[in-house]
ZAVEX-640663 format. One record per residue (C-alpha): residue in one letter; x, y, z; residue number from 1. Coordinates in Angstrom, 1 decimal. Example, Ala and Ser with C-alpha at 12.3 -4.5 7.8 and 13.67 -1.06 7.14 Angstrom:
2
NODE   code       px       py       pz   pos
NODE      A     12.3     -4.5      7.8     1
NODE      S     13.7     -1.1      7.1     2
REM end
This chain:
595
NODE   code       px       py       pz   pos
NODE      X     40.7    -14.7     -6.6     1
NODE      X     42.4    -14.9    -10.2     2
NODE      X     42.8    -12.3    -12.8     3
NODE      X     39.0    -12.4    -14.0     4
NODE      X     37.0     -8.6    -14.5     5
NODE      X     36.2     -6.7    -11.4     6
NODE      X     31.9     -7.6    -11.6     7
NODE      X     29.6     -5.0    -10.8     8
NODE      X     27.1     -4.6     -7.9     9
NODE      X     26.7     -4.8     -4.4    10
NODE      X     26.5     -7.5     -1.8    11
NODE      X     27.0    -11.5     -3.2    12
NODE      X     26.7    -11.3     -6.9    13
NODE      X     26.5    -15.1     -8.5    14
NODE      X     28.3    -16.1    -12.3    15
NODE      X     29.5    -18.6    -13.7    16
NODE      X     33.1    -19.0    -12.0    17
NODE      X     31.6    -18.2     -8.0    18
NODE      X     30.2    -16.0     -6.2    19
NODE      X     31.4    -12.1     -6.0    20
NODE      X     31.2     -9.7     -3.2    21
NODE      X     31.5     -6.0     -2.8    22
NODE      X     30.7     -3.9      0.4    23
NODE      X     30.8     -0.7      1.4    24
NODE      X     32.9      0.3      4.5    25
NODE      X     35.1      3.4      4.4    26
NODE      X     36.1      3.4      7.6    27
NODE      X     37.8      0.0      7.9    28
NODE      X     41.3     -0.9      7.6    29
NODE      X     40.6     -4.3      6.3    30
NODE      X     37.5     -6.4      5.3    31
NODE      X     37.4    -10.3      4.8    32
NODE      X     34.2    -12.6      3.5    33
NODE      X     33.8    -15.0      5.7    34
NODE      X     31.3    -17.9      5.8    35
NODE      X     30.8    -21.8      5.1    36
NODE      X     33.2    -21.8      2.1    37
NODE      X     36.0    -21.3      4.3    38
NODE      X     35.3    -22.4      7.7    39
NODE      X     34.8    -18.7      8.7    40
NODE      X     38.5    -17.9      8.2    41
NODE      X     39.2    -14.3      8.0    42
NODE      X     42.6    -15.0      6.3    43
NODE      X     41.5    -16.6      3.5    44
NODE      X     39.3    -14.2      1.6    45
NODE      X     40.7    -10.6      2.1    46
NODE      X     38.6     -8.5      0.2    47
NODE      X     40.5     -5.6     -1.9    48
NODE      X     40.2     -1.9     -1.1    49
NODE      X     38.5      0.0     -4.2    50
NODE      X     37.4      3.8     -4.5    51
NODE      X     35.4      5.3     -2.3    52
NODE      X     35.2      3.2      0.5    53
NODE      X     34.4     -0.3     -1.4    54
NODE      X     35.9     -3.4     -0.8    55
NODE      X     35.7     -6.6     -3.1    56
NODE      X     36.7    -10.0     -3.5    57
NODE      X     35.8    -12.6     -5.9    58
NODE      X     35.3    -16.2     -4.3    59
NODE      X     35.2    -19.1     -6.5    60
NODE      X     34.7    -21.6     -3.5    61
NODE      X     31.5    -20.0     -2.8    62
NODE      X     28.2    -21.3     -3.9    63
NODE      X     24.2    -20.6     -4.0    64
NODE      X     23.0    -21.1     -0.6    65
NODE      X     26.4    -20.4      1.6    66
NODE      X     26.3    -18.5      4.3    67
NODE      X     28.7    -15.5      5.1    68
NODE      X     29.3    -12.3      6.8    69
NODE      X     32.0     -9.4      6.2    70
NODE      X     34.5     -9.4      8.9    71
NODE      X     36.0     -5.3      9.3    72
NODE      X     38.7     -4.6     10.6    73
NODE      X     39.0     -1.1     12.4    74
NODE      X     40.1      1.4     14.5    75
NODE      X     37.2      0.4     17.5    76
NODE      X     38.1     -3.3     16.8    77
NODE      X     36.8     -6.2     14.8    78
NODE      X     33.1     -6.6     13.7    79
NODE      X     31.3     -9.2     12.0    80
NODE      X     28.3     -7.2      9.9    81
NODE      X     25.5     -9.4      7.8    82
NODE      X     26.0     -8.0      4.2    83
NODE      X     23.7     -5.1      3.8    84
NODE      X     22.5     -6.0      0.2    85
NODE      X     21.9     -9.3      1.2    86
NODE      X     18.9    -10.8     -0.8    87
NODE      X     18.6    -14.2      1.9    88
NODE      X     19.2    -13.9      5.6    89
NODE      X     19.1    -16.7      8.5    90
NODE      X     17.5    -14.3     10.7    91
NODE      X     17.7    -10.7     11.9    92
NODE      X     20.7    -11.6     13.7    93
NODE      X     22.0    -14.8     11.8    94
NODE      X     23.8    -14.7      8.2    95
NODE      X     23.6    -13.9      4.7    96
NODE      X     22.8    -16.3      2.4    97
NODE      X     24.4    -16.6     -1.2    98
NODE      X     21.0    -16.0     -2.7    99
NODE      X     20.0    -17.4     -6.4   100
NODE      X     18.1    -14.6     -8.4   101
NODE      X     16.6    -16.4    -10.7   102
NODE      X     13.5    -17.5    -11.0   103
NODE      X     10.9    -18.9    -13.5   104
NODE      X      9.3    -15.9    -14.7   105
NODE      X      7.9    -17.6    -18.1   106
NODE      X      4.2    -16.6    -19.0   107
NODE      X      4.6    -13.6    -16.2   108
NODE      X      3.3    -11.2    -19.0   109
NODE      X      1.4     -9.3    -16.2   110
NODE      X      0.4     -5.6    -16.5   111
NODE      X     -1.1     -3.4    -14.0   112
NODE      X     -4.5     -2.0    -15.0   113
NODE      X     -4.8      1.9    -15.7   114
NODE      X     -4.4      3.8    -12.5   115
NODE      X     -8.0      5.0    -13.4   116
NODE      X     -9.5      1.1    -13.1   117
NODE      X     -7.0     -0.1    -10.2   118
NODE      X     -9.0     -1.7     -6.3   119
NODE      X     -6.4     -2.4     -4.2   120
NODE      X     -7.1     -4.4     -1.3   121
NODE      X     -4.7     -3.5      1.3   122
NODE      X     -3.2     -6.5      3.2   123
NODE      X     -0.6     -8.0      6.3   124
NODE      X      1.2    -11.3      5.2   125
NODE      X      1.2    -12.5      8.6   126
NODE      X     -2.6    -12.3      9.9   127
NODE      X     -4.3    -12.8      6.4   128
NODE      X     -3.7    -16.2      5.6   129
NODE      X     -5.4    -19.6      7.7   130
NODE      X     -3.1    -19.8     10.5   131
NODE      X     -3.5    -23.7     11.0   132
NODE      X     -2.4    -23.9      7.3   133
NODE      X      0.7    -22.1      7.8   134
NODE      X      3.9    -24.8      7.7   135
NODE      X      7.6    -24.4      7.6   136
NODE      X      7.1    -22.9      4.2   137
NODE      X      5.9    -19.9      6.1   138
NODE      X      2.7    -17.5      5.7   139
NODE      X      3.0    -16.6      1.7   140
NODE      X      1.4    -20.3      0.8   141
NODE      X     -1.5    -19.3      3.6   142
NODE      X     -2.3    -15.8      2.1   143
NODE      X     -2.2    -17.6     -1.9   144
NODE      X     -5.2    -20.0     -0.6   145
NODE      X     -7.4    -16.9      0.0   146
NODE      X     -6.8    -15.4     -3.7   147
NODE      X     -9.5    -17.0     -5.2   148
NODE      X    -11.6    -14.8     -2.3   149
NODE      X     -9.4    -11.9     -3.4   150
NODE      X    -10.4    -12.9     -7.3   151
NODE      X    -14.0    -13.4     -6.5   152
NODE      X    -14.3    -10.1     -4.8   153
NODE      X    -13.0     -8.5     -7.7   154
NODE      X     -9.7     -6.5     -6.6   155
NODE      X     -7.1     -6.5     -9.1   156
NODE      X     -4.4     -4.7     -7.3   157
NODE      X     -2.8     -6.6     -3.7   158
NODE      X     -1.2     -3.7     -1.2   159
NODE      X      1.2     -5.7      0.9   160
NODE      X      2.5     -4.3      4.5   161
NODE      X      6.0     -4.9      4.2   162
NODE      X      7.9     -7.6      3.9   163
NODE      X     11.4     -7.2      4.7   164
NODE      X     13.3     -9.4      7.1   165
NODE      X     12.6     -7.5     10.5   166
NODE      X     13.4     -8.3     14.3   167
NODE      X     11.6    -11.3     15.8   168
NODE      X      8.4    -13.6     14.2   169
NODE      X      5.3    -11.1     14.3   170
NODE      X      5.5     -7.5     13.1   171
NODE      X      3.9     -5.0     11.1   172
NODE      X      7.0     -4.7      9.2   173
NODE      X      8.2     -0.8      9.7   174
NODE      X     10.3     -2.0     11.3   175
NODE      X     13.0     -3.1      8.9   176
NODE      X     16.2     -4.8      9.5   177
NODE      X     17.3     -5.9      6.4   178
NODE      X     15.7     -4.3      3.4   179
NODE      X     16.7     -6.6      0.4   180
NODE      X     15.7     -9.8      2.6   181
NODE      X     12.6    -11.2      2.6   182
NODE      X     10.9    -12.2      6.2   183
NODE      X     11.5    -15.6      7.0   184
NODE      X      8.6    -16.2      8.9   185
NODE      X      6.7    -15.4      5.8   186
NODE      X      8.5    -17.7      3.7   187
NODE      X     11.3    -16.2      2.8   188
NODE      X     12.3    -14.9     -0.9   189
NODE      X     11.3    -18.0     -3.5   190
NODE      X      7.6    -17.8     -1.6   191
NODE      X      7.0    -14.1     -2.3   192
NODE      X      8.2    -14.7     -5.9   193
NODE      X      6.2    -17.7     -6.1   194
NODE      X      3.0    -15.3     -4.2   195
NODE      X      3.7    -12.7     -6.9   196
NODE      X      3.6    -14.8     -9.6   197
NODE      X      0.5    -16.7     -8.5   198
NODE      X     -1.2    -13.4     -7.8   199
NODE      X     -0.4    -12.4    -11.3   200
NODE      X     -2.1    -15.3    -13.1   201
NODE      X     -5.2    -14.3    -10.7   202
NODE      X     -5.4    -11.0    -12.0   203
NODE      X     -3.9     -9.2     -9.3   204
NODE      X     -1.1     -6.8     -9.0   205
NODE      X      1.1     -6.8     -6.5   206
NODE      X      2.0     -3.0     -4.7   207
NODE      X      4.5     -3.5     -1.8   208
NODE      X      5.1     -1.2      0.9   209
NODE      X      8.5     -0.3      1.8   210
NODE      X      9.7      1.9      4.8   211
NODE      X     12.6      4.3      4.5   212
NODE      X     11.9      7.3      6.7   213
NODE      X     13.6      5.1      9.2   214
NODE      X     15.6      1.6      9.7   215
NODE      X     14.7     -0.7     12.4   216
NODE      X     15.8      0.7     14.8   217
NODE      X     16.5     -3.2     16.4   218
NODE      X     18.4     -5.9     15.0   219
NODE      X     20.4     -3.1     13.1   220
NODE      X     23.4     -4.2     11.6   221
NODE      X     23.8     -1.3      9.6   222
NODE      X     24.2      0.7     13.0   223
NODE      X     28.0      1.9     13.1   224
NODE      X     29.0     -0.5     10.5   225
NODE      X     32.2     -0.1     10.2   226
NODE      X     33.1      1.7     13.5   227
NODE      X     32.8      5.1     12.8   228
NODE      X     30.0      7.6     14.1   229
NODE      X     29.5     10.7     15.2   230
NODE      X     27.7     12.1     18.4   231
NODE      X     27.2      8.5     19.2   232
NODE      X     24.4      8.2     16.6   233
NODE      X     24.5      5.6     13.4   234
NODE      X     27.2      6.0     11.5   235
NODE      X     28.2      5.6      7.8   236
NODE      X     23.8      4.9      6.7   237
NODE      X     22.6      7.1      8.6   238
NODE      X     22.4     11.0     10.0   239
NODE      X     24.8     11.6     13.1   240
NODE      X     23.1     15.1     13.8   241
NODE      X     19.9     16.1     15.2   242
NODE      X     18.2     14.7     11.5   243
NODE      X     18.8     11.4     12.7   244
NODE      X     15.6     11.7     14.5   245
NODE      X     11.9     10.2     13.9   246
NODE      X      9.5      9.1     15.8   247
NODE      X     10.8      5.8     15.6   248
NODE      X     14.1      6.1     16.8   249
NODE      X     17.2      8.1     15.7   250
NODE      X     17.8      5.5     12.4   251
NODE      X     16.7      8.6      9.5   252
NODE      X     19.4      7.1      6.7   253
NODE      X     21.4     10.3      5.4   254
NODE      X     19.3     11.1      2.1   255
NODE      X     22.6     13.2      1.5   256
NODE      X     25.3     10.7      1.2   257
NODE      X     25.1      9.2     -2.4   258
NODE      X     25.8      5.5     -1.5   259
NODE      X     23.1      5.7      0.8   260
NODE      X     20.8      7.5     -2.3   261
NODE      X     22.0      4.5     -4.3   262
NODE      X     21.2      1.9     -1.1   263
NODE      X     17.9      3.2     -1.1   264
NODE      X     17.2      3.4     -4.7   265
NODE      X     19.0     -0.3     -5.6   266
NODE      X     16.1     -1.5     -3.0   267
NODE      X     13.6     -0.2     -5.4   268
NODE      X     14.5     -1.3     -8.2   269
NODE      X     15.1     -4.9     -6.7   270
NODE      X     11.4     -5.1     -5.9   271
NODE      X     10.3     -4.5     -9.4   272
NODE      X     13.0     -6.1    -11.5   273
NODE      X     13.4     -9.7     -9.0   274
NODE      X     10.2     -9.7     -7.9   275
NODE      X      8.2     -8.2    -10.4   276
NODE      X      6.2     -6.1     -8.0   277
NODE      X      3.8     -4.0    -10.0   278
NODE      X      4.3     -0.6     -7.3   279
NODE      X      6.0      0.9     -4.6   280
NODE      X      3.8      2.4     -1.9   281
NODE      X      6.5      4.7      0.5   282
NODE      X      5.8      4.8      3.8   283
NODE      X      5.6      7.8      5.8   284
NODE      X      7.2     10.2      3.1   285
NODE      X      6.8     13.4      5.5   286
NODE      X      9.5     12.2      7.4   287
NODE      X     11.7     11.8      4.2   288
NODE      X     11.5     15.0      2.6   289
NODE      X     11.2     16.8      6.3   290
NODE      X     12.9     16.7      9.7   291
NODE      X     10.0     16.5     11.8   292
NODE      X      7.1     15.7      9.6   293
NODE      X      6.2     19.6      9.3   294
NODE      X      6.7     21.4      6.1   295
NODE      X      8.8     24.2      8.2   296
NODE      X     11.6     21.9      9.0   297
NODE      X     12.4     20.7      5.4   298
NODE      X     14.9     18.1      4.2   299
NODE      X     15.7     19.1      0.8   300
NODE      X     18.1     16.0      0.0   301
NODE      X     14.8     13.3      0.9   302
NODE      X     12.6     15.3     -1.5   303
NODE      X     15.6     15.0     -4.5   304
NODE      X     15.9     11.0     -3.2   305
NODE      X     12.1     10.8     -3.7   306
NODE      X     12.8     12.7     -7.2   307
NODE      X     15.5     10.4     -8.1   308
NODE      X     13.7      7.3     -7.2   309
NODE      X     10.7      8.4     -9.2   310
NODE      X     12.2      9.0    -12.4   311
NODE      X     14.3      6.0    -12.2   312
NODE      X     10.9      3.7    -11.9   313
NODE      X      9.5      5.8    -14.8   314
NODE      X     12.6      5.4    -16.4   315
NODE      X     13.2      1.5    -16.3   316
NODE      X      9.7      0.4    -15.3   317
NODE      X      6.8      2.4    -17.3   318
NODE      X      3.6      1.4    -16.2   319
NODE      X      4.5      0.6    -12.5   320
NODE      X      3.0      2.8     -9.9   321
NODE      X      4.6      4.3     -7.5   322
NODE      X      2.6      5.9     -3.9   323
NODE      X      3.0      7.8     -0.8   324
NODE      X      1.7      7.7      2.0   325
NODE      X      2.3     11.3      3.4   326
NODE      X     -1.1     12.6      4.5   327
NODE      X     -0.1     16.5      4.5   328
NODE      X     -2.4     17.2      1.4   329
NODE      X      0.4     18.4     -0.5   330
NODE      X      0.2     18.6     -3.9   331
NODE      X      3.6     18.5     -4.8   332
NODE      X      4.3     14.6     -4.0   333
NODE      X      2.0     13.9     -7.1   334
NODE      X      3.2     16.4     -9.8   335
NODE      X      5.9     15.6    -12.2   336
NODE      X      9.3     15.4    -11.4   337
NODE      X      9.8     18.3    -14.2   338
NODE      X      7.7     20.6    -13.0   339
NODE      X      9.2     20.4     -9.4   340
NODE      X      7.4     17.9     -8.0   341
NODE      X      8.1     14.4     -6.2   342
NODE      X      6.9     12.1     -9.2   343
NODE      X      4.3     10.0     -7.5   344
NODE      X      1.3      8.0     -9.3   345
NODE      X     -1.0      8.8     -6.4   346
NODE      X     -1.0      9.6     -2.4   347
NODE      X     -2.9      8.3      0.0   348
NODE      X     -5.7     11.0      1.0   349
NODE      X     -6.6     12.4      4.0   350
NODE      X     -9.0     14.9      2.9   351
NODE      X    -11.2     11.8      2.5   352
NODE      X    -10.9      9.7      5.3   353
NODE      X    -11.1     11.4      8.0   354
NODE      X    -14.3     13.0      6.8   355
NODE      X    -15.8     10.2      5.3   356
NODE      X    -14.9      8.1      8.6   357
NODE      X    -16.5     11.0     10.7   358
NODE      X    -19.7     11.3      8.7   359
NODE      X    -20.0      7.4      9.7   360
NODE      X    -19.0      7.0     13.7   361
NODE      X    -20.8     10.1     14.6   362
NODE      X    -23.5      8.8     16.3   363
NODE      X    -26.3     11.4     15.8   364
NODE      X    -27.7     12.3     12.5   365
NODE      X    -27.7     16.0     13.1   366
NODE      X    -23.9     16.5     13.7   367
NODE      X    -22.7     14.8     10.2   368
NODE      X    -22.0     17.8      8.0   369
NODE      X    -22.6     17.2      4.4   370
NODE      X    -20.4     19.9      3.2   371
NODE      X    -17.6     18.1      4.7   372
NODE      X    -18.5     14.8      2.4   373
NODE      X    -19.2     17.0     -0.8   374
NODE      X    -15.3     18.5      0.4   375
NODE      X    -14.3     14.7      0.4   376
NODE      X    -15.9     13.1     -2.5   377
NODE      X    -14.7     16.3     -4.8   378
NODE      X    -11.2     16.8     -3.3   379
NODE      X     -8.3     17.2     -5.7   380
NODE      X     -4.6     17.3     -5.8   381
NODE      X     -3.8     18.4     -9.1   382
NODE      X     -5.6     17.5    -12.5   383
NODE      X     -6.2     14.1    -12.5   384
NODE      X     -8.8     12.4    -10.1   385
NODE      X     -7.0      9.5     -9.6   386
NODE      X     -3.9     10.6     -8.0   387
NODE      X     -5.2     10.4     -4.7   388
NODE      X     -5.7      6.6     -2.9   389
NODE      X     -9.0      6.5     -1.1   390
NODE      X    -10.4      4.8      2.0   391
NODE      X    -12.5      4.6      4.7   392
NODE      X    -10.3      1.7      6.3   393
NODE      X     -6.3      1.0      6.5   394
NODE      X     -3.5     -0.6      9.1   395
NODE      X     -3.0      2.8     10.2   396
NODE      X     -6.7      4.1     10.6   397
NODE      X     -7.8      0.7     12.4   398
NODE      X     -5.2      0.7     15.2   399
NODE      X     -2.9      2.8     17.2   400
NODE      X     -6.3      3.7     19.3   401
NODE      X     -8.5      3.7     16.6   402
NODE      X    -11.3      0.5     15.7   403
NODE      X    -12.9     -0.7     12.8   404
NODE      X    -15.5      1.1     11.7   405
NODE      X    -18.2     -1.1     12.4   406
NODE      X    -16.6     -1.1     15.9   407
NODE      X    -16.5      2.7     16.1   408
NODE      X    -19.8      2.6     14.8   409
NODE      X    -21.3      0.4     17.6   410
NODE      X    -18.5     -0.7     19.9   411
NODE      X    -21.2     -3.1     22.0   412
NODE      X    -22.6     -4.5     18.8   413
NODE      X    -20.0     -3.9     15.7   414
NODE      X    -21.8     -6.5     13.7   415
NODE      X    -25.3     -5.0     14.3   416
NODE      X    -27.7     -3.3     12.4   417
NODE      X    -26.2      0.4     12.9   418
NODE      X    -22.7     -1.3     12.2   419
NODE      X    -23.5     -2.7      8.6   420
NODE      X    -25.6     -0.2      7.1   421
NODE      X    -23.5      2.9      8.4   422
NODE      X    -19.6      1.3      7.4   423
NODE      X    -21.1      0.1      4.2   424
NODE      X    -22.5      3.3      3.9   425
NODE      X    -18.7      5.0      4.2   426
NODE      X    -17.6      1.8      1.5   427
NODE      X    -20.2      3.1     -1.0   428
NODE      X    -18.3      6.5     -0.8   429
NODE      X    -14.9      5.1     -1.6   430
NODE      X    -15.9      3.0     -4.6   431
NODE      X    -18.2      5.9     -5.9   432
NODE      X    -15.7      9.0     -5.4   433
NODE      X    -12.9     10.1     -7.9   434
NODE      X     -9.9      8.2     -6.7   435
NODE      X     -8.4      4.8     -6.4   436
NODE      X    -10.4      2.5     -4.0   437
NODE      X     -8.4      0.9     -1.4   438
NODE      X    -10.1     -1.4      1.6   439
NODE      X     -8.4     -3.3      4.0   440
NODE      X     -8.3     -7.1      4.9   441
NODE      X    -11.8     -8.3      6.5   442
NODE      X    -13.4     -5.4      5.9   443
NODE      X    -15.3     -6.8      3.3   444
NODE      X    -16.8     -9.3      5.9   445
NODE      X    -17.5     -6.6      8.8   446
NODE      X    -13.9     -7.6     10.7   447
NODE      X    -14.3     -6.1     14.2   448
NODE      X    -11.9     -4.4     16.9   449
NODE      X     -8.8     -3.4     15.5   450
NODE      X     -5.1     -5.0     13.6   451
NODE      X     -3.1     -6.3     15.3   452
NODE      X     -0.2     -8.8     13.8   453
NODE      X     -1.0    -11.4     16.1   454
NODE      X     -4.5    -11.7     15.6   455
NODE      X     -5.6    -13.3     12.5   456
NODE      X     -8.5    -12.0     10.4   457
NODE      X    -11.6    -13.9     11.6   458
NODE      X    -12.4    -16.1      8.1   459
NODE      X    -15.8    -17.7      9.8   460
NODE      X    -17.1    -13.8      9.4   461
NODE      X    -17.0    -14.3      5.7   462
NODE      X    -19.3    -17.1      5.9   463
NODE      X    -22.0    -15.6      8.5   464
NODE      X    -21.7    -12.3      6.2   465
NODE      X    -21.5    -13.4      2.9   466
NODE      X    -24.5    -10.7      1.7   467
NODE      X    -22.0     -7.8      3.2   468
NODE      X    -19.2     -9.3      1.0   469
NODE      X    -21.8     -9.6     -1.5   470
NODE      X    -22.1     -6.0     -1.7   471
NODE      X    -18.6     -5.1     -1.7   472
NODE      X    -18.2     -7.2     -4.4   473
NODE      X    -21.0     -5.5     -6.4   474
NODE      X    -19.5     -2.2     -5.5   475
NODE      X    -16.4     -3.5     -7.1   476
NODE      X    -17.7     -4.8    -10.2   477
NODE      X    -19.5     -1.5    -10.6   478
NODE      X    -16.3      0.8    -10.3   479
NODE      X    -14.2     -0.9    -13.1   480
NODE      X    -17.2     -0.8    -15.3   481
NODE      X    -17.5     -4.6    -15.3   482
NODE      X    -21.0     -4.9    -17.0   483
NODE      X    -20.2     -2.3    -19.0   484
NODE      X    -23.0      0.5    -17.8   485
NODE      X    -20.4      2.3    -15.3   486
NODE      X    -17.9      3.6    -17.3   487
NODE      X    -18.5      7.4    -15.3   488
NODE      X    -16.9      5.8    -12.4   489
NODE      X    -13.7      5.5    -14.4   490
NODE      X    -14.2      8.8    -15.3   491
NODE      X    -12.4     12.3    -14.1   492
NODE      X    -15.5     14.5    -14.1   493
NODE      X    -17.7     14.7    -10.4   494
NODE      X    -20.3     17.3     -9.6   495
NODE      X    -22.2     17.1     -6.6   496
NODE      X    -25.3     18.5     -8.0   497
NODE      X    -27.7     17.8     -4.6   498
NODE      X    -26.9     18.5     -0.9   499
NODE      X    -29.5     18.8      1.8   500
NODE      X    -28.1     19.2      5.1   501
NODE      X    -31.4     19.1      6.8   502
NODE      X    -32.9     15.5      5.4   503
NODE      X    -28.9     14.3      4.9   504
NODE      X    -29.2     12.8      1.0   505
NODE      X    -26.1     13.7     -0.9   506
NODE      X    -26.3     13.3     -4.7   507
NODE      X    -23.5     13.9     -7.3   508
NODE      X    -23.1     12.7    -10.8   509
NODE      X    -19.6     11.2    -12.3   510
NODE      X    -18.5     11.1    -16.0   511
NODE      X    -16.1      9.9    -18.5   512
NODE      X    -17.2     11.4    -22.0   513
NODE      X    -20.8     11.3    -21.1   514
NODE      X    -23.7      9.7    -22.2   515
NODE      X    -25.9      6.5    -22.2   516
NODE      X    -23.4      3.7    -20.2   517
NODE      X    -21.0      6.4    -19.3   518
NODE      X    -23.4      9.0    -16.9   519
NODE      X    -23.6      7.7    -13.3   520
NODE      X    -25.5      9.5    -10.5   521
NODE      X    -25.1      8.4     -7.3   522
NODE      X    -27.5      9.3     -4.3   523
NODE      X    -26.5      8.6     -0.4   524
NODE      X    -28.9      9.4      2.8   525
NODE      X    -26.8     10.0      5.6   526
NODE      X    -30.0      9.4      8.1   527
NODE      X    -31.6      6.5      9.9   528
NODE      X    -34.9      7.8      8.3   529
NODE      X    -36.0      6.4      4.6   530
NODE      X    -36.5      9.3      2.0   531
NODE      X    -39.7      8.5      0.1   532
NODE      X    -41.0     10.0     -3.1   533
NODE      X    -37.9     11.9     -2.8   534
NODE      X    -37.1     14.6     -5.7   535
NODE      X    -33.3     15.1     -7.1   536
NODE      X    -32.4     16.7    -10.6   537
NODE      X    -30.6     14.3    -13.2   538
NODE      X    -28.4     15.1    -16.4   539
NODE      X    -30.8     13.9    -18.7   540
NODE      X    -34.4     12.7    -19.1   541
NODE      X    -35.7      9.4    -19.7   542
NODE      X    -34.8      5.9    -18.0   543
NODE      X    -32.3      5.8    -15.0   544
NODE      X    -31.8      2.3    -14.2   545
NODE      X    -31.1      1.3    -10.7   546
NODE      X    -27.9     -0.9    -10.6   547
NODE      X    -26.7     -0.9     -6.7   548
NODE      X    -29.2     -0.4     -3.9   549
NODE      X    -27.2     -1.0     -0.6   550
NODE      X    -30.6     -1.1      1.4   551
NODE      X    -31.3     -4.7     -0.6   552
NODE      X    -32.4     -7.4      1.4   553
NODE      X    -30.0     -9.9     -0.4   554
NODE      X    -27.2     -8.3      1.5   555
NODE      X    -28.4     -8.6      5.0   556
NODE      X    -31.1    -10.1      6.3   557
NODE      X    -32.7     -6.9      8.0   558
NODE      X    -32.2     -4.8      5.6   559
NODE      X    -35.2     -3.2      4.1   560
NODE      X    -35.5     -3.8      0.6   561
NODE      X    -36.7     -0.5      0.2   562
NODE      X    -39.2     -0.2     -3.3   563
NODE      X    -36.4      1.8     -5.2   564
NODE      X    -36.5      1.1     -9.0   565
NODE      X    -35.8      3.0    -11.7   566
NODE      X    -36.5      6.6    -12.4   567
NODE      X    -37.6      7.9    -15.0   568
NODE      X    -36.7     11.6    -15.5   569
NODE      X    -38.4     14.4    -17.1   570
NODE      X    -37.5     17.4    -18.6   571
NODE      X    -37.9     20.6    -15.8   572
NODE      X    -34.7     21.9    -14.3   573
NODE      X    -33.9     21.1    -10.5   574
NODE      X    -30.6     21.3     -9.1   575
NODE      X    -29.4     23.3    -11.4   576
NODE      X    -29.8     19.6    -13.9   577
NODE      X    -31.8     19.8    -17.0   578
NODE      X    -34.2     17.1    -16.0   579
NODE      X    -35.5     15.8    -12.5   580
NODE      X    -36.9     12.6    -10.9   581
NODE      X    -38.4     10.9     -7.9   582
NODE      X    -36.8      8.1     -6.3   583
NODE      X    -37.3      6.2     -2.4   584
NODE      X    -34.1      5.6     -0.5   585
NODE      X    -33.5      3.6      2.4   586
NODE      X    -31.9      4.5      5.7   587
NODE      X    -28.2      5.2      5.7   588
NODE      X    -28.4      3.9      1.9   589
NODE      X    -27.1      4.2     -1.6   590
NODE      X    -28.2      4.0     -4.6   591
NODE      X    -26.3      4.0     -8.4   592
NODE      X    -28.0      4.8    -11.4   593
NODE      X    -27.3      4.8    -14.8   594
NODE      X    -28.2      4.9    -18.6   595
REM end
């Protein structure tokens, strides 16, 4: 091993003279690195014991592409373990691979859009692309081939379901076996870097979903890693008492152990630094900050871990976003760490998705609650209107016993008139209410059924329902103020000024600073009846230009192209506003006006 100074870092650290290896195994008596460079002989490269249970070796014979493992001699016998920090593995039960971290990022100076201008598209790498195009390079290239569609749609951020190496060839990704490695079936680490760079070239950020509330539980080499455990549980990387239990198995990481905290922190920083991702979405944070998902059983070290990671991200990667999926309506998640919060930039909002979905899947108009819709529109966690992610479909909301919104609306006719009208009504609420809007793959062309990791997106429907795709595109352009007339949809301020429970019409005002090209008025009809000669208030007098009518026949042949036009608002108080105007709106439709 020579007299070279020890190299910092964990796992396999490539350098000019070979590869250094470091692993944490505090209960091992002896550790060796074995691999293709030494014929898997544990006697050739024994590792030196360091402080706090770390072991180190510097191997001049090792090179990029070599396969390796650690062999641990313990009181319970000998174990061969995959490197917990392995950047690449041959499979979830195979060998680690010495990975070359270098990649040609030249020209990749992408900057995430301001959070109030983000539009997120959630997708699953294993089902989004053309399955017939999947080749030996894996699934990432097939997804890259569809980026043109997403660019035309107008989204500027892709949220990718987890890509860490998992057991088997198909998965949602929420069963991570090796959190530092990219799933081989998707194409591995190089393909993911190429995908991120290509997305950036097309103007889209990449936000990665990660899973730290549990690991595995299958193909989990971390389990009893160095032979030690208590209560027959997971050993050094996991809790070994009642805190180990999660809904997915007894594999909750030990958030109170420094080495485990660094392991998870290092994983976040790796995605941001080595893969240039623009944000991290944390899965089920309620099972990190609490034992049972209930605030009655806090896990203080989990909360402090989230604070530490978010502080590190803010310090080292300013401008990147972290998003919590917590769904417990906890305002402290998105408050600053300095104020005692967890420090997330945003959180998925249960206070929006559930009432909005309920409003459109309810069969009878009289049972729709406009009061619930109003609360969903104006709900805030804190002072920033954009610290929540709002949506009507996500991978969780269209599986686990729930279907896509069109399927929920019309189980026997998920592409029929009612499904089209009411699912796009929900989408219009997503893109006009304050918050960061998100849609799920295929939503823009009425993908039906429910999400399964074995069923690819039906791309034929994109052509069949090209008008609905255009509707989503038009909504996205308005949401990001593409043409310069709807700045209010990026603004902090919202007032629901009209709510008619009897006729199921709601109207609200969005603005940033106010005035022409800023003020936006949104009118939504949650009834199957059109509303003609309908009077509502307007903030100011003059002509209000109709920018969007979801009932336009161009979106679908059997939409009514209801005779909605520009509205001339006249002075005279109405709905608490200083002016009023008369309009017509079609059934289950949305109108968007600006001055």
